[in-house]
C-alpha positions as CSV (number, residue, x, y, z in Angstrom):
1,M,-88.2,-11.8,57.6
2,R,-91.5,-10.6,59.0
3,L,-91.5,-7.8,56.4
4,L,-90.8,-10.2,53.6
5,R,-93.5,-12.6,54.8
6,F,-96.0,-9.8,55.1
7,I,-95.2,-8.6,51.6
8,G,-95.6,-12.1,50.3
9,F,-98.9,-12.5,52.1
10,S,-100.2,-9.2,50.8
11,L,-99.2,-10.0,47.2
12,L,-100.8,-13.4,47.5
13,E,-104.0,-11.9,48.8
14,Y,-104.0,-9.3,45.9
15,L,-103.5,-12.0,43.3
16,R,-106.1,-14.4,44.8
17,S,-108.7,-11.5,44.9
18,G,-108.4,-11.0,41.2
19,R,-107.5,-7.3,41.5
20,V,-104.3,-7.9,39.6
21,A,-106.4,-8.3,36.5
22,I,-106.7,-4.5,36.3
23,E,-102.9,-4.1,36.1
24,I,-102.7,-6.8,33.5
25,I,-105.4,-5.2,31.4
26,A,-103.8,-1.8,31.8
27,A,-100.4,-3.3,30.5
28,L,-102.1,-4.8,27.5
29,L,-104.0,-1.6,26.7
30,I,-100.9,0.6,26.9
31,Y,-99.1,-1.7,24.5
32,A,-102.1,-1.9,22.1
33,I,-102.8,1.8,22.1
34,F,-99.3,3.5,22.3
35,L,-96.5,0.9,21.9
36,R,-97.4,-1.1,18.8
37,R,-96.1,1.6,16.4
38,P,-92.4,1.8,15.4
39,M,-90.7,3.7,18.1
40,D,-87.3,4.6,19.7
41,A,-86.2,4.4,23.3
42,T,-87.2,8.0,24.0
43,Y,-90.8,7.4,23.0
44,F,-91.0,4.3,25.0
45,F,-89.8,5.9,28.3
46,N,-92.1,8.9,27.6
47,V,-95.1,6.6,27.5
48,V,-94.1,4.4,30.5
49,G,-93.0,7.5,32.4
50,I,-96.6,8.8,32.3
51,F,-98.2,5.4,32.6
52,T,-96.5,4.2,35.8
53,P,-97.4,7.2,38.0
54,L,-101.1,6.8,36.9
55,L,-101.0,3.1,37.7
56,T,-99.3,3.9,41.0
57,L,-102.2,6.1,42.0
58,Y,-104.7,3.3,41.5
59,T,-102.6,0.4,42.9
60,M,-101.5,2.3,46.0
61,A,-105.0,3.3,46.7
62,I,-106.2,-0.3,46.5
63,V,-103.4,-1.6,48.7
64,I,-104.1,1.1,51.3
65,S,-107.7,0.1,51.3
66,L,-106.7,-3.5,51.9
67,G,-104.6,-2.5,54.8
68,D,-107.1,-0.1,56.3
69,R,-109.5,-2.8,57.5
70,P,-110.3,-4.3,60.9
71,Q,-108.3,-7.3,60.0
72,G,-105.2,-5.1,60.3
73,Y,-105.5,-5.2,64.1
74,V,-104.8,-8.9,64.1
75,V,-101.8,-8.5,61.8
76,V,-100.2,-5.7,63.8
77,S,-100.9,-7.3,67.2
78,R,-99.2,-10.5,66.1
79,G,-95.8,-8.9,66.5
80,I,-95.3,-7.5,63.1
81,G,-95.2,-3.9,64.4
82,R,-96.5,-0.7,62.9
83,A,-93.4,0.2,60.9
84,T,-93.3,-3.3,59.3
85,F,-97.0,-3.1,58.5
86,L,-96.7,0.3,56.8
87,L,-93.5,-0.7,54.9
88,G,-95.2,-3.9,53.8
89,L,-98.1,-2.0,52.2
90,F,-95.6,0.3,50.5
91,F,-93.5,-2.5,49.0
92,T,-96.5,-4.5,48.0
93,A,-97.8,-1.6,45.8
94,W,-94.3,-0.9,44.6
95,T,-93.8,-4.5,43.5
96,L,-97.2,-4.6,41.8
97,V,-96.5,-1.4,39.8
98,F,-93.0,-2.4,38.9
99,G,-94.2,-5.9,37.9
100,T,-96.7,-4.3,35.6
101,Y,-94.0,-2.1,34.1
102,G,-91.9,-5.2,33.7
103,L,-94.7,-6.9,31.9
104,V,-95.1,-4.0,29.5
105,S,-91.3,-4.0,28.9
106,L,-91.4,-7.8,28.2
107,I,-94.2,-7.5,25.7
108,V,-92.5,-4.6,23.9
109,A,-89.2,-6.5,23.8
110,L,-90.8,-9.6,22.3
111,L,-93.2,-7.9,19.9
112,N,-91.9,-4.5,19.0
113,P,-88.4,-3.8,20.4
114,P,-87.6,0.0,20.3
115,A,-84.6,1.1,18.3
116,E,-81.3,1.4,20.3
117,L,-82.8,0.1,23.5
118,D,-80.6,-2.6,24.8
119,L,-80.5,-4.1,28.3
120,L,-78.1,-1.5,29.7
121,N,-80.2,1.4,28.4
122,W,-83.3,-0.2,29.8
123,L,-81.7,-0.4,33.2
124,L,-80.5,3.2,33.1
125,G,-84.0,4.4,32.2
126,T,-85.7,2.1,34.7
127,L,-83.7,3.2,37.8
128,P,-85.1,6.8,38.0
129,L,-88.5,5.6,37.0
130,L,-88.5,3.1,39.8
131,L,-87.6,5.8,42.3
132,N,-90.4,8.0,41.0
133,I,-92.9,5.1,41.5
134,G,-91.6,4.9,45.1
135,L,-91.9,8.6,45.7
136,L,-95.5,8.8,44.6
137,A,-96.4,5.6,46.5
138,A,-94.7,7.0,49.7
139,L,-96.6,10.3,49.3
140,M,-99.9,8.6,48.9
141,L,-99.2,6.4,52.0
142,L,-98.3,9.5,54.0
143,L,-101.6,11.2,52.9
144,S,-103.8,8.2,53.6
145,P,-106.3,8.3,56.5
146,L,-104.4,5.4,58.0
147,V,-101.4,7.6,58.7
148,L,-102.5,11.3,59.1
149,P,-105.6,12.8,60.4
150,T,-107.7,15.0,58.2
151,G,-106.3,18.3,59.3
152,W,-102.7,17.4,58.5
153,R,-103.7,15.8,55.2
154,L,-105.4,19.0,54.1
155,F,-102.4,21.1,55.2
156,I,-100.0,19.0,53.2
157,L,-102.3,19.0,50.2
158,S,-102.5,22.8,50.4
159,L,-98.7,23.1,50.3
160,I,-98.6,20.8,47.3
161,A,-101.2,22.9,45.6
162,L,-99.3,26.1,46.4
163,A,-96.1,24.5,44.9
164,F,-98.0,24.0,41.6
165,S,-99.8,27.3,41.8
166,G,-97.4,28.9,39.3
167,N,-99.1,26.8,36.6
168,F,-102.5,28.5,37.1
169,I,-101.7,31.8,38.8
170,G,-100.2,34.1,36.3
171,G,-100.8,36.8,33.8
172,Q,-103.4,39.3,34.8
173,L,-104.3,37.4,37.9
174,L,-100.7,37.6,39.2
175,N,-100.3,41.2,38.2
176,A,-103.5,42.2,40.1
177,L,-101.8,41.2,43.4
178,P,-99.8,43.7,45.4
179,E,-96.1,43.6,44.8
180,A,-95.4,42.3,48.3
181,M,-97.8,39.5,47.9
182,R,-96.4,38.6,44.5
183,S,-92.9,38.4,46.0
184,L,-94.1,36.2,48.8
185,L,-96.0,33.9,46.5
186,R,-92.9,33.5,44.3
187,A,-90.8,32.7,47.3
188,L,-93.2,30.1,48.6
189,Q,-93.5,28.5,45.2
190,A,-89.7,28.3,44.9
191,L,-89.4,26.9,48.4
192,L,-92.2,24.3,48.2
193,G,-91.4,23.4,44.6
194,G,-87.9,22.3,45.6
195,P,-88.8,18.8,46.7
196,L,-90.6,18.3,43.4
197,V,-87.5,18.9,41.3
198,P,-86.0,15.4,41.8
199,A,-89.2,13.7,40.6
200,F,-89.4,15.9,37.4
201,Y,-85.7,15.5,36.7
202,G,-86.0,11.8,37.3
203,F,-88.6,11.6,34.5
204,Q,-86.3,13.5,32.2
205,L,-83.4,11.2,33.2
206,A,-85.4,8.2,32.4
207,V,-86.2,9.6,28.9
208,T,-82.7,10.7,28.1
209,R,-80.7,8.1,30.1
210,D,-77.8,10.6,30.1
211,Y,-75.6,9.9,33.1
212,S,-72.6,11.8,31.7
213,S,-72.9,14.6,34.2
214,A,-72.7,14.6,38.0
215,T,-76.2,16.1,38.1
216,A,-77.7,12.8,37.1
217,L,-76.1,10.9,40.0
218,A,-76.9,13.8,42.4
219,N,-80.6,13.5,41.3
220,L,-80.7,9.8,42.0
221,F,-79.3,10.5,45.5
222,A,-82.0,13.3,45.9
223,Q,-84.8,10.9,44.8
224,T,-83.6,8.3,47.2
225,S,-83.2,10.7,50.1
226,L,-86.7,12.2,49.5
227,L,-88.1,8.6,49.4
228,V,-86.5,7.7,52.7
229,S,-87.7,11.0,54.2
230,L,-91.3,10.4,53.1
231,L,-91.3,6.9,54.4
232,G,-89.7,8.0,57.7
233,L,-92.3,10.7,58.2
234,A,-95.1,8.3,57.4
235,I,-93.8,5.7,59.9
236,Y,-93.3,8.4,62.6
237,A,-96.8,9.8,62.1
238,F,-98.3,6.3,62.1
239,A,-96.5,5.3,65.3
240,R,-97.7,8.4,67.2
241,R,-101.4,8.3,66.4
242,D,-104.1,6.0,67.7
243,L,-104.5,2.8,65.6
244,I,-108.0,3.2,64.0
245,F,-108.8,1.1,61.0
246,S,-111.8,1.7,58.8
247,T,-114.9,-0.3,59.5
248,Q,-115.9,-0.4,55.9
């Protein structure tokens, strides 16, 4: 109940501050620019599959900034606890992004419904998309100054950059490296890129909505497990460090 009350309080503060206007404007712009043309379900989920992560980056950053204030000392000290406080910020951002996605879906359903997109197909495409929103929000929460000190944030960011390094280290640059270093780099890229697979496959699953194979269900389980792991790591790190909110 404390978690639900804190989420409701945070959402109410977000609405009363007027910040929700950005999400509403973004939803209207996405429809006006990309979703007014005749389209099918695949095109719709391609667009919203790119739109929702970008919106998550903005909304989660704003929610974290709202939580990282001196007023947070009062909220945490009134018995809500650190874990509830952190989860409240996460679910607040998740609700806002999913609500915006729901608004886009409603506008499309009323004004320009995609071909072959019924309620069941919408739910099948929404589930992995919703998990991807949670994964990105949880990662941002973990990498926030509220949870991890600067050194650990830079270390994790360097691992993420190394996982994506295959996209910009290649060709002559890769061939210029010694064979041992190339082998080590490929091994590190494969190892660090593993946790990114559920998110990328989740995007593909949202677009295709093909649950005929066991791989689809296994990926939903992998997305959920990774989400729980990121949140658990964030809660653990937040509980062990000194509680220092920003003075800005």
